[in-house]
C-alpha positions in Angstrom: -2.8 20.8 -31.9 -3.1 17.0 -31.9 -1.1 15.1 -29.2 2.0 13.5 -30.7 2.9 9.9 -29.8 5.8 9.7 -27.5 8.9 8.1 -29.1 11.4 6.4 -26.9 12.3 3.0 -25.5 9.6 0.4 -26.1 7.7 -0.5 -22.9 7.1 -4.2 -22.2 3.7 -4.3 -20.4 4.5 -7.7 -19.0 7.2 -6.2 -16.7 4.6 -3.9 -15.1 2.1 -6.7 -14.7 4.6 -8.8 -13.0 5.8 -6.0 -10.7 2.2 -5.3 -9.7 1.2 -9.0 -9.2 4.3 -9.7 -7.2 3.9 -6.7 -5.0 0.3 -7.5 -4.2 1.2 -11.2 -3.7 3.6 -10.1 -1.0 1.1 -7.8 0.6 3.3 -4.8 0.0 2.2 -1.2 -0.7 3.6 0.9 -3.4 5.1 3.1 -0.6 6.9 0.0 0.9 8.4 -1.0 -2.4 9.2 2.5 -3.6 11.0 3.4 -0.3 13.0 0.2 -0.3 14.0 0.6 -4.0 14.8 4.3 -3.6 12.2 5.7 -6.0 9.0 7.6 -5.8 5.6 6.0 -5.7 4.7 7.9 -8.8 7.5 6.2 -10.8 6.6 2.8 -9.4 3.0 3.3 -10.4 4.0 4.3 -13.9 6.1 1.2 -14.2 3.4 -1.1 -12.9 0.9 0.3 -15.4 3.4 0.1 -18.3 3.5 3.8 -18.8 7.3 4.2 -18.3 10.3 2.3 -19.4 12.7 1.0 -16.8 16.5 0.7 -16.9 17.8 -2.8 -16.1 19.7 -1.5 -13.1 16.5 -0.2 -11.5 14.7 -3.4 -12.5 17.4 -5.4 -10.7 16.8 -3.4 -7.5 13.0 -3.9 -7.8 13.6 -7.7 -8.3 15.7 -7.8 -5.1 13.2 -5.8 -3.1 10.4 -8.1 -4.2 12.5 -11.3 -3.8 12.3 -12.5 -7.3 14.8 -13.0 -10.1 15.4 -10.5 -12.9 14.4 -13.3 -15.3 11.0 -13.6 -13.7 10.3 -9.9 -14.2 11.7 -9.9 -17.8 12.1 -13.4 -19.1 14.5 -13.8 -22.1 11.7 -14.7 -24.5 10.0 -11.4 -23.8 13.1 -9.1 -24.1 12.9 -6.7 -27.0 15.2 -7.5 -29.8 16.7 -4.9 -32.1 14.3 -6.0 -34.9 11.3 -5.8 -32.5 12.3 -2.4 -31.3 12.5 -1.1 -34.8 9.1 -2.5 -35.7 7.6 -1.1 -32.5 9.1 2.3 -33.1 7.7 2.6 -36.6 4.3 1.3 -35.6 4.0 4.1 -33.1 4.6 6.8 -35.6 
């Protein structure tokens, strides 16, 4: 049976890239950040690699732990709009 594409909240890979870059820039391990943010290292790894979506509340906690703004992790010009989300959804089918 062929593997079906997962349908859900679109993932912005820039968020993961910025999480990873900032964590490394601050010389923190995934264990350090995950513990301070109250999440598992597995979830953090998935976020950093753009393989899992993230709720804004959790993103705010990560921003605080890393000492950056929420805007830095997800700038307004990169936020998914309703139109983009529909387009992304249909392209993944």
